[in-house]
C-alpha angles and dihedrals in degrees: 000000000000124000112239123251128221094280074033150234137209142092123284123179107273112236124229106251144121106327123206110220119226111272126215092276092067093249117130119192127185121188120199123183117202097165143073099207103091132021106231123183103226091207091056093047092046089050090053091051094050094044092048092049091048092050087050092055094251110143100169125045146138110205130178120196120197117192113205142164125246092273090053097049091043089057089053093042090055095041099047105026101024090235117131120223135032127304130181104253138003121193122205114203107212096171112128098187091286130129119290134000119311124181152115126241122200113195128181115234092189092056089046092053093047095045092045091056090051091045098043100239139104118289090225089058090050089050092049087051091055089051093050091046088052091049089053090054089054091052088056101261115140136191105203099113129048091246090048090047090052095049091046093050090051091051091047091054091047093050093046087053094049088052091053093250128132120257115265115261110272095233108073133162132192118257114268094257123088113261100027122207103247 
C-alpha cells in the first residue's frame, strides 16, 4: 500500500455506489458521493475524468472518485497522512506496476463550496479542479517546488480547457489546514 502524498495517495475502502462501466477507451470511472453538501451529476464528473485523462494521453485507467464533506476528508487526511483537519483533495495511487493508471481520489465538496464562494466561481468547477489536480498526481505530477507548481498549474488549466471548463481563478490559497491538498 502506498503512502499518500500532499495532494495525497493511499487506499481507502471503496464504497458501494453508482459505478461507471469502462467505456471503449479503456477508462473506467466510479463516482461515489458520501456527502450532502453539493449535488453533483456523476455522469458529468465521469465525463470530465475521461476527457482529462484522454487529453493527458492516458488510454487505460481505473479511477474512483469519492465525494465527501470536510469531516470525511479530515478522517482520511488524519488516517493516511497523519495531518489533522480537512483538505481539498487526497489522491490514492493504487498502481502496482500494471498497465494504466489506477487510483482513487477523495475530494471535499464542502471545501469546494467554501473556496468557490471566496474565488467567485461555481462550486462544481472548484470540485472538478480538485479532481483534475488529483488525476495529475496519479500521472506523476507533483507540486512541491515552485517550478513543479507552475508546471502543474499549467497542466491543470490545459486539462480544464480540454474538459470544457473555465480556468481556475488566478488567485488561489491553500485550505486552512496544514498540509493542504493542492
